[in-house]
Every structure is written in C-alpha cells, then in structure tokens.
C-alpha positions as CSV (number, residue, x, y, z in Angstrom):
1,X,16.2,-23.7,-15.0
2,X,15.1,-26.9,-16.9
3,X,11.5,-28.0,-16.9
4,X,11.0,-31.7,-17.2
5,X,7.9,-33.9,-17.8
6,X,7.9,-37.2,-15.9
7,X,7.1,-40.5,-17.7
8,X,7.5,-44.2,-17.1
9,X,10.6,-44.3,-19.2
10,X,12.2,-41.3,-17.5
11,X,12.0,-37.5,-17.6
12,X,11.7,-35.5,-20.9
13,X,13.3,-32.1,-21.3
14,X,11.3,-29.3,-22.9
15,X,12.8,-27.2,-25.7
16,X,11.2,-23.9,-26.5
17,X,11.7,-21.3,-29.2
18,X,9.8,-18.1,-29.9
19,X,8.6,-16.2,-32.9
20,X,7.3,-12.8,-31.7
21,X,5.4,-10.6,-34.1
22,X,5.8,-7.0,-32.9
23,X,3.8,-4.3,-34.6
24,X,6.1,-1.4,-35.5
25,X,5.2,2.0,-34.1
26,X,4.7,4.2,-37.1
27,X,2.0,6.5,-38.5
28,X,1.7,4.7,-41.8
29,X,1.9,1.1,-43.0
30,X,5.0,-0.7,-44.3
31,X,4.4,-0.1,-48.0
32,X,1.4,2.3,-48.2
33,X,0.4,5.6,-46.8
34,X,-2.7,4.3,-45.0
35,X,-3.0,4.8,-41.3
36,X,-1.4,2.2,-39.0
37,X,-3.5,3.3,-36.0
38,X,-5.3,0.6,-34.0
39,X,-9.1,0.6,-34.2
40,X,-11.3,2.7,-36.5
41,X,-14.4,1.5,-38.4
42,X,-13.8,-1.6,-40.5
43,X,-12.0,-1.0,-43.8
44,X,-11.4,2.7,-43.2
45,X,-7.5,2.5,-42.9
46,X,-7.0,0.9,-46.3
47,X,-5.1,2.0,-49.3
48,X,-5.5,0.5,-52.8
49,X,-2.3,-1.5,-52.3
50,X,-3.5,-3.0,-49.0
51,X,-6.7,-4.1,-50.8
52,X,-4.7,-5.9,-53.5
53,X,-5.9,-3.7,-56.3
54,X,-4.0,-4.4,-59.6
55,X,-1.2,-2.1,-60.7
56,X,-0.4,-0.8,-57.2
57,X,3.3,-0.6,-56.3
58,X,4.7,-0.8,-52.8
59,X,6.8,2.0,-51.4
60,X,9.0,1.1,-48.4
61,X,8.4,3.1,-45.2
62,X,11.9,4.2,-44.1
63,X,10.9,4.8,-40.5
64,X,9.9,1.2,-40.1
65,X,13.3,0.1,-41.3
66,X,14.9,2.4,-38.7
67,X,12.7,1.0,-36.0
68,X,13.8,-2.6,-36.8
69,X,17.4,-1.5,-36.9
70,X,17.1,0.0,-33.4
71,X,15.5,-3.2,-32.1
72,X,18.3,-5.2,-33.5
73,X,21.0,-2.9,-32.0
74,X,19.3,-3.2,-28.6
75,X,19.5,-7.0,-28.8
76,X,23.2,-6.8,-29.7
77,X,22.4,-8.2,-33.1
78,X,24.2,-8.0,-36.5
79,X,22.6,-5.4,-38.8
80,X,22.8,-6.4,-42.4
81,X,23.7,-3.5,-44.6
82,X,22.0,-5.3,-47.5
83,X,18.6,-7.1,-47.2
84,X,15.8,-8.1,-49.5
85,X,12.0,-8.4,-49.5
86,X,10.4,-11.6,-50.7
87,X,6.9,-12.7,-51.5
88,X,5.5,-15.4,-49.2
89,X,2.7,-17.0,-51.2
90,X,-0.4,-18.5,-49.5
91,X,-4.1,-18.0,-49.8
92,X,-6.2,-16.6,-47.0
93,X,-9.4,-14.5,-47.3
94,X,-7.8,-11.6,-45.4
95,X,-4.7,-11.5,-47.6
96,X,-6.1,-9.9,-50.8
97,X,-3.0,-10.2,-52.9
98,X,-2.5,-13.9,-52.2
99,X,1.0,-13.2,-50.9
100,X,2.7,-11.5,-48.0
101,X,5.7,-9.2,-48.5
102,X,8.2,-10.5,-46.0
103,X,12.0,-11.3,-45.7
104,X,13.2,-14.9,-45.9
105,X,16.5,-15.2,-47.7
106,X,18.2,-12.0,-46.5
107,X,16.7,-10.5,-43.4
108,X,17.4,-7.0,-42.1
109,X,18.8,-8.2,-38.8
110,X,20.9,-11.2,-38.0
111,X,22.0,-13.0,-34.8
112,X,21.8,-11.4,-31.4
113,X,21.3,-12.0,-27.7
114,X,18.7,-11.3,-25.1
115,X,19.7,-11.8,-21.4
116,X,17.1,-13.2,-19.1
117,X,16.8,-12.2,-15.4
118,X,15.8,-15.4,-13.6
119,X,15.2,-16.3,-9.9
120,X,17.9,-15.9,-7.3
121,X,19.9,-13.5,-9.4
122,X,20.6,-16.0,-12.2
123,X,20.9,-14.8,-15.8
124,X,20.7,-16.7,-19.0
125,X,21.5,-15.6,-22.6
126,X,18.9,-16.5,-25.2
127,X,20.0,-16.4,-28.8
128,X,18.2,-14.3,-31.4
129,X,18.2,-16.0,-34.8
130,X,16.9,-13.0,-36.9
131,X,14.6,-10.1,-37.1
132,X,12.8,-9.4,-40.3
133,X,10.2,-6.9,-41.5
134,X,6.9,-8.0,-43.0
135,X,3.3,-7.0,-43.6
136,X,0.5,-8.0,-41.3
137,X,-2.6,-9.6,-42.8
138,X,-6.1,-8.4,-42.3
139,X,-8.6,-9.9,-39.9
140,X,-11.4,-12.4,-40.5
141,X,-14.5,-12.0,-38.3
142,X,-16.6,-15.1,-37.9
143,X,-19.1,-14.2,-35.2
144,X,-21.1,-11.4,-36.8
145,X,-23.3,-13.6,-39.0
146,X,-24.3,-17.3,-38.7
147,X,-23.7,-17.9,-42.5
148,X,-20.9,-15.5,-43.5
149,X,-17.5,-14.4,-42.4
150,X,-16.4,-10.8,-42.8
151,X,-13.0,-9.3,-43.6
152,X,-11.5,-6.1,-42.1
153,X,-8.4,-4.9,-43.9
154,X,-7.5,-2.1,-41.5
155,X,-4.6,-4.2,-40.2
156,X,-3.5,-5.4,-43.6
157,X,-0.1,-4.0,-44.5
158,X,0.8,-2.8,-41.0
159,X,4.5,-3.2,-40.4
160,X,5.6,-6.2,-38.2
161,X,9.0,-7.1,-36.9
162,X,9.2,-10.9,-36.5
163,X,11.7,-11.5,-33.8
164,X,12.8,-15.2,-33.9
165,X,14.7,-16.8,-31.0
166,X,16.9,-19.8,-31.1
167,X,15.5,-22.9,-29.2
168,X,17.4,-22.0,-26.1
169,X,14.6,-21.9,-23.5
170,X,14.0,-24.8,-21.3
171,X,11.0,-24.0,-19.1
172,X,7.7,-22.0,-19.1
173,X,9.3,-19.6,-16.7
174,X,12.2,-18.8,-19.1
175,X,9.6,-18.3,-21.9
176,X,7.7,-15.9,-19.7
177,X,10.8,-14.0,-18.7
178,X,11.8,-13.8,-22.4
179,X,8.6,-12.2,-23.4
180,X,8.6,-9.8,-20.5
181,X,12.2,-8.7,-21.1
182,X,11.6,-8.3,-24.9
183,X,8.5,-6.3,-24.3
184,X,10.3,-4.0,-21.8
185,X,13.1,-3.4,-24.4
186,X,10.6,-2.6,-27.2
187,X,8.7,-0.2,-25.0
188,X,11.8,1.5,-23.9
189,X,13.0,1.9,-27.5
190,X,9.5,3.1,-28.7
191,X,9.6,0.6,-31.5
192,X,6.5,-1.4,-30.4
193,X,4.0,-0.7,-27.6
194,X,3.9,-4.3,-26.5
195,X,0.2,-4.4,-26.1
196,X,-0.7,-8.1,-26.3
197,X,-4.4,-7.5,-25.6
198,X,-4.7,-5.4,-28.8
199,X,-2.6,-7.8,-30.8
200,X,0.3,-5.4,-31.4
201,X,2.6,-8.1,-29.9
202,X,1.7,-11.7,-30.7
203,X,3.7,-14.8,-30.0
204,X,4.1,-18.1,-31.8
205,X,5.6,-20.7,-29.4
206,X,7.6,-23.7,-30.8
207,X,7.6,-26.6,-28.3
208,X,9.4,-30.0,-28.6
209,X,10.5,-32.6,-26.1
210,X,13.4,-35.0,-25.8
211,X,15.3,-37.2,-23.4
212,X,18.4,-35.4,-21.9
213,X,21.2,-35.3,-24.4
214,X,19.1,-36.6,-27.3
215,X,18.7,-34.7,-30.6
216,X,16.0,-32.1,-30.9
217,X,12.5,-33.6,-31.2
218,X,9.8,-32.7,-33.7
219,X,8.4,-29.3,-32.8
220,X,4.8,-28.0,-32.8
221,X,4.1,-24.3,-33.3
222,X,1.4,-22.8,-31.1
223,X,0.1,-19.8,-33.0
224,X,-0.8,-16.3,-31.9
225,X,-0.8,-16.6,-28.1
226,X,-1.6,-13.2,-26.7
227,X,-0.4,-13.1,-23.1
228,X,2.6,-14.2,-21.0
229,X,0.3,-16.3,-18.8
230,X,-1.2,-18.1,-21.7
231,X,2.2,-18.8,-23.3
232,X,3.3,-20.5,-20.1
233,X,0.1,-22.5,-19.8
234,X,0.3,-23.6,-23.5
235,X,3.9,-24.9,-23.0
236,X,2.9,-27.0,-20.0
237,X,0.0,-28.6,-21.8
238,X,1.8,-29.1,-25.1
239,X,4.9,-30.7,-23.5
240,X,2.7,-33.2,-21.6
241,X,0.7,-33.9,-24.7
242,X,3.8,-34.7,-26.7
243,X,5.3,-36.9,-23.9
244,X,2.1,-38.9,-23.6
245,X,2.1,-39.4,-27.4
246,X,5.7,-40.7,-27.4
247,X,5.2,-42.9,-24.4
248,X,2.1,-44.5,-26.0
249,X,4.2,-45.5,-29.0
250,X,3.1,-42.6,-31.3
251,X,5.0,-39.9,-33.0
252,X,4.7,-36.1,-32.8
253,X,3.6,-34.6,-36.2
254,X,5.1,-31.2,-37.1
255,X,2.0,-28.9,-37.2
256,X,0.6,-25.6,-36.2
257,X,-1.7,-25.6,-33.2
258,X,-4.0,-23.1,-31.4
259,X,-4.2,-22.5,-27.7
260,X,-7.7,-22.5,-26.1
261,X,-7.5,-20.2,-23.1
262,X,-10.9,-21.5,-21.8
263,X,-9.8,-25.1,-21.5
264,X,-6.0,-24.6,-21.2
265,X,-5.4,-27.0,-24.1
266,X,-4.0,-26.9,-27.6
267,X,-5.7,-28.2,-30.8
268,X,-4.6,-28.8,-34.4
269,X,-4.9,-25.8,-36.7
270,X,-3.1,-27.1,-39.8
271,X,-0.1,-29.2,-40.8
272,X,3.1,-27.2,-40.7
273,X,4.3,-25.8,-44.0
274,X,7.9,-25.8,-45.0
275,X,9.6,-22.9,-46.8
276,X,9.0,-24.5,-50.2
277,X,5.2,-24.6,-49.5
278,X,5.3,-20.8,-49.5
279,X,7.2,-20.6,-52.8
280,X,9.3,-17.6,-51.6
281,X,10.9,-15.5,-54.3
282,X,12.3,-11.9,-54.3
283,X,9.6,-9.3,-54.7
284,X,9.9,-8.0,-58.2
285,X,8.5,-4.6,-57.2
286,X,11.1,-3.8,-54.5
287,X,14.8,-3.2,-54.9
288,X,17.2,-4.7,-52.3
289,X,17.6,-2.5,-49.2
290,X,21.1,-1.0,-48.9
291,X,22.0,0.8,-45.7
292,X,24.7,3.3,-45.1
293,X,26.9,2.3,-42.1
294,X,26.6,5.9,-40.9
295,X,22.9,5.5,-40.5
296,X,23.3,2.4,-38.3
297,X,25.9,4.2,-36.1
298,X,23.6,7.3,-35.8
299,X,20.7,5.0,-34.6
300,X,23.1,3.3,-32.2
301,X,24.1,6.6,-30.7
302,X,20.4,7.6,-30.3
303,X,19.4,4.5,-28.3
304,X,17.9,5.3,-24.9
305,X,19.1,3.7,-21.7
306,X,18.0,0.1,-21.9
307,X,16.6,-2.0,-19.0
308,X,19.8,-3.8,-18.1
309,X,21.8,-0.5,-18.0
310,X,19.0,1.2,-16.0
311,X,18.9,-1.7,-13.5
312,X,22.7,-1.4,-12.9
313,X,22.4,2.3,-12.5
314,X,19.6,2.0,-10.0
315,X,21.7,-0.5,-8.0
316,X,24.8,1.6,-8.1
317,X,23.3,5.1,-7.7
318,X,20.3,4.4,-5.5
319,X,21.6,1.5,-3.5
320,X,18.8,-0.8,-4.5
321,X,19.1,-4.6,-4.5
322,X,19.2,-6.5,-7.8
323,X,15.7,-7.7,-7.0
324,X,14.3,-4.2,-6.3
325,X,16.0,-2.7,-9.3
326,X,14.9,-5.5,-11.6
327,X,11.2,-5.1,-10.6
328,X,11.2,-1.3,-11.0
329,X,13.1,-1.3,-14.3
330,X,11.1,-4.1,-15.8
331,X,8.8,-1.5,-17.3
332,X,9.8,1.9,-18.5
333,X,6.7,3.4,-16.9
334,X,7.6,2.2,-13.4
335,X,11.3,3.3,-13.8
336,X,10.2,6.8,-14.8
337,X,7.6,7.0,-12.0
338,X,10.2,6.0,-9.4
339,X,12.7,8.6,-10.6
340,X,10.0,11.3,-10.6
341,X,9.3,10.4,-6.9
342,X,13.0,11.0,-6.1
343,X,12.9,14.3,-8.0
344,X,10.5,15.5,-5.3
345,X,11.9,13.7,-2.3
346,X,15.2,11.9,-2.4
347,X,14.6,8.8,-0.3
348,X,15.6,5.9,-2.7
349,X,15.1,2.9,-0.4
350,X,11.9,4.2,1.2
351,X,10.4,5.1,-2.2
352,X,11.3,1.6,-3.6
353,X,9.7,-0.1,-0.6
354,X,6.5,1.8,-0.9
355,X,6.3,1.6,-4.7
356,X,6.9,-2.2,-4.8
357,X,4.7,-2.9,-1.8
358,X,1.7,-0.8,-1.0
359,X,1.5,1.1,-4.4
360,X,1.7,-1.9,-6.6
361,X,-0.5,-3.9,-4.3
362,X,-3.1,-1.1,-4.4
363,X,-3.0,-0.9,-8.2
364,X,-3.5,-4.7,-8.5
365,X,-6.5,-4.6,-6.1
366,X,-8.1,-1.7,-8.0
367,X,-7.3,-3.1,-11.5
368,X,-5.2,0.0,-12.3
369,X,-1.8,0.8,-13.7
370,X,0.6,3.6,-13.0
371,X,-0.7,5.3,-16.1
372,X,-4.3,5.2,-14.9
373,X,-3.9,5.8,-11.1
374,X,-4.7,9.3,-9.8
375,X,-1.7,8.9,-7.5
376,X,1.1,11.2,-8.9
377,X,4.8,10.7,-8.1
378,X,4.8,14.2,-6.4
379,X,1.9,13.2,-4.2
380,X,3.6,10.0,-3.1
381,X,6.8,11.9,-2.4
382,X,4.8,14.3,-0.1
383,X,3.5,11.3,1.8
384,X,7.0,9.8,2.2
385,X,8.2,13.2,3.4
386,X,5.5,13.4,6.0
387,X,6.5,10.0,7.3
388,X,10.2,10.9,7.6
389,X,9.3,14.2,9.3
390,X,7.3,12.3,12.0
391,X,3.9,13.7,11.0
392,X,2.6,10.2,10.1
393,X,3.3,6.7,11.4
394,X,3.7,3.9,9.0
395,X,0.3,2.6,9.8
396,X,-1.3,6.0,9.3
397,X,0.6,6.4,6.0
398,X,-1.0,3.2,4.7
399,X,-4.5,4.5,5.4
400,X,-3.7,7.8,3.9
401,X,-2.2,6.2,0.7
402,X,-5.4,4.1,0.2
403,X,-7.5,7.3,0.2
404,X,-5.0,9.1,-2.1
405,X,-5.2,6.2,-4.6
406,X,-8.9,6.1,-4.5
407,X,-9.7,9.8,-4.7
408,X,-6.6,11.4,-6.2
409,X,-6.2,13.9,-3.3
410,X,-3.0,14.9,-1.5
411,X,-1.8,13.5,1.7
412,X,-2.3,16.8,3.5
413,X,-6.0,16.8,2.5
414,X,-6.5,13.3,3.9
415,X,-4.7,14.1,7.1
416,X,-6.7,17.2,7.6
417,X,-10.0,15.5,6.9
418,X,-9.4,12.6,9.1
419,X,-7.3,14.2,11.8
420,X,-4.6,11.7,11.3
421,X,-1.5,13.9,12.2
422,X,0.9,12.0,14.4
423,X,1.6,13.4,17.9
424,X,5.3,14.1,18.3
425,X,5.0,16.9,20.9
426,X,7.2,15.7,23.8
427,X,5.4,17.8,26.5
428,X,2.0,16.5,25.5
429,X,3.2,12.9,25.3
430,X,5.1,13.2,28.6
431,X,1.9,14.3,30.4
432,X,0.0,11.3,29.0
433,X,2.8,8.9,30.0
434,X,3.0,10.2,33.5
435,X,-0.8,9.8,33.9
436,X,-0.7,6.2,32.6
437,X,2.2,5.2,34.9
438,X,0.5,6.8,37.9
439,X,-2.7,4.7,37.1
440,X,-0.7,1.5,36.7
441,X,1.2,0.9,40.0
442,X,1.0,-2.9,39.8
443,X,2.4,-3.1,36.3
444,X,5.0,-0.5,37.1
445,X,6.2,-2.6,40.1
446,X,6.3,-5.8,38.0
447,X,8.3,-4.0,35.2
448,X,10.8,-2.7,37.7
449,X,11.1,-6.1,39.3
450,X,12.4,-7.4,35.9
451,X,9.3,-8.2,33.8
452,X,10.6,-6.3,30.8
453,X,7.8,-7.5,28.5
454,X,5.4,-5.2,30.3
455,X,7.1,-2.3,28.4
456,X,4.7,-3.3,25.6
457,X,1.8,-2.8,27.9
458,X,2.7,0.8,28.6
459,X,3.3,1.5,24.8
460,X,-0.1,0.0,24.1
461,X,-1.8,2.2,26.7
462,X,-0.2,5.4,25.3
463,X,-1.3,4.4,21.8
464,X,-4.8,3.7,23.1
465,X,-4.9,7.1,24.8
466,X,-3.8,8.9,21.7
467,X,-5.9,6.9,19.2
468,X,-2.8,5.4,17.7
469,X,-1.5,8.9,16.7
470,X,1.5,9.0,19.0
471,X,4.9,8.9,17.4
472,X,6.2,5.5,18.3
473,X,9.9,6.5,18.4
474,X,9.2,9.4,20.7
475,X,6.9,7.3,22.9
476,X,9.6,4.6,23.3
477,X,12.2,7.2,24.3
478,X,10.0,8.9,26.8
479,X,8.7,5.7,28.3
480,X,12.2,4.3,28.8
481,X,13.2,7.4,30.6
482,X,10.1,7.4,32.8
483,X,10.0,3.7,33.6
484,X,13.7,3.2,34.2
485,X,14.1,6.2,36.5
486,X,14.4,4.9,40.0
487,X,14.8,1.4,38.7
488,X,16.2,-0.9,41.4
C-alpha cells in the first residue's frame, strides 16, 4: 500500500518511520520513588532526584525493566542481556538536571517485528529498530500568565519506552495501522495504557520523500503527535510540502517540526540535532544492567494471549471472518466484552454482528465506550436470546437495544414497558390471517392467478394488524399455507 504524491516530474514515494514514546505502567518513576500517576496538583509527585537536587542518586525501578522486556518479547524482538543507561545532555526549563537519563549505545531491546493488518486481508511486517527506557521530562505551561511560563515536574522522571520503527511504512494508512496495532499490544500486555489524549502514548513521525527506487530522502521529524488521525493528516501535509520544495528547486532541511491540528499543517520547531549534539556518555551513577536469561524466559511464559493469536482463535473457534475477528480483537476491551456475551449466550456470529453493528454504532453516536456504556455483556446476551427464541423481531430488538444503552435497563424491562413482545402464537395469527384473506377477495384472486408479488401485501396487512409484533417467520409459514390452499 504505497502512497504517492503527484508532481510535474513524476510521482514521489513517501517513506515513514515512527518513534513512539509509551509511558510505562508502574506505581513509581524510573529512578525515584515518586508517584507516576497521571494528574495531581502541580509539583506534588516530585522527589528530590526529579527536581535535580545535587547529590541525589538514581535507583533503577526493576518493574519498568520487566515491562520493557515484555513489550520486546511481544514484538518478537531481541532482548539484550546487558544494556546501559546514558546521559543525553540538553537544556530545557522542564529538565532540571540539564540531561535526560536514556539509552543510546546499548538499548535494552533490539530488533523485532510488528505485523500490520491492512485492507482486503493483506498483512505487512514493519521492522522494529530498538526499544529503550528513558525518563520523561516535565511540562512547561505557557498559557497561565502573559509574561511568565510555569513548570510542572509531576511528569519528570516517569518511565518511558521509546519504540523505534524502521522506515518501512509507505502510506498514512500503514502509519495509522501501526499505531493502532502497537497500542492494542501494549494494552493487552498491561505495559502502557495507550492513552494518547493524556499523553501516555506520544508519537514522533519521521517523513521523507523520494522517487521510486531512489535512495532515502532527507527526513523531517514531526514531534509529539497525539492521535492516530493527526498522525495521518500530518504525513499527508508534510509529504506534499517536501515534494513542493523539491519540485521548486529547493532542498529539504533535516529538522524537527510541530503539527498544528487546527490548520492541518506542520511548522518548524528547531533544526534536528545529531547524536553528537546531545553529547551522550554512560551515566556514571548507574551500573550496566545485566539480566539473567531465566528472567527473560519467565516473562516470556507469562505473556498473555496477544491480538494476533486471539484473532486466529476467534476465527477458528467461533467461525468469525478475518475482518470480524480483526475488529473485535483490535482492542482487549472489545475482545473481553465479546467473550463475556458468549459466556451468557453462545451465539458467536449473532453476537459479533450486533456488537460490530448496532452496539458500536450506538456507542459512537452517544460518545461512549464499552467501558462507559451501561449495556453489560449479560444484558446484550439476554436480548440476543429473546431474538432467537422468537420473542422479539430484529426490528424490535434494535429499538429495545437503544433503550437499554440509554437507560441501562434489561431487555425484559423495556419489552414489558413498551409492550413489544413478538406474537408467535399460531392460533392467534391464524385467526388474523383468515380475517385478512376474507376481507381481500380481489387480492386473493390475483395472487392465485399468478401475481406472486401480492404475497407481500398480505404480510404487510398482518404486520399492520399486529402493530409490527407478529413473528415474521411464523406469519410467512401460515400465509403460504392459507393462500396456496386451493391454488389453481
């Protein structure tokens, strides 16, 4: 799936790489005991180390190391039994020490692979270059005072995994699929919550353009993009900007840019630094990290069922299509919700159809998620059971579902309140059908003379008579028998 930008001299291919900063789920920060929880009053989750006080020594959080190892294992990456922390030196007001403890020369995790699920059942492997652990910086706040900026260090020192891809993506769609798949894996592992709105998963996008078969072009890094949609928009704009520059005889400068969601454009932030600009050197306060192979194997054995394996199981065990299984397993939350439905009523295809259709549609309309909706899996299972038992038609079930999602009540309550129970009693329906046929001699004669389409007229009359509550399958059977008796 290659995305190209047209130009007078011919199309340009877009080359995309990602650097994803994923906040590690842990109670404490990477090198201090301060809380890593999101929020809190400014500068209340700060240890002396985070504030850059002299004489403070970092102590590595072992849980954060294990979280990064699990992430690497899930991406089929090499786990380095020996790694090292380095100081990345640069000045910024919300970085009190003047350096960030990161990994450059010897990262914890090496090369791996993430497989994308693209349109029409196509898959594509995207290389993972490395995963390293590092501290987050604090946050500068510029909109509280017209003359001053403020610094909140609550985030300073929080553990980040920087997950760096190879430049293997060739379209905005592939970049979006990469982020969605990575987020699903992280959430399944419990190593990052993937909340891009709160900044616990942020993305730097590297974009360059080239003619087909040419060497890689000069890349620009679009910094801290915080949604999948914005990533895709930024790539489209930046690719066209670079092509226009080249076609006008200019050159692309390697730089860091920012994406403006309001205008859909990118703008220069700073010229791009190389590694020597950061003056990396091994952190003198931290020993190299040496892992036991037994620890890595224990963590491998503890990995949960990952999205790809879950998708295959849903296809094999529940008979779902690849498309259905892919959508349901794209998020751990929806996969768990689906299996909870089946625990109450084992109707895999019916449950998938309703979850992917009416339920997801209702959630989007209401601005809700599966976590926030009052509709429980057990309640949805009850509704599906009532449909299969003939108590509700499909049309009725849609109306009942809407009330359930809005009010959090059971299907039985809605049916009782609105008198929506489907009529399946054959004696009652037979009496109605007989009455309608007796009152429609002309239509009966035309039907028996060969105008088969008039069957729909009689079905409509029964539905009108019953207020739409008649069981369609029973009505069709009884009408066929009544209308065809004496035919010819």
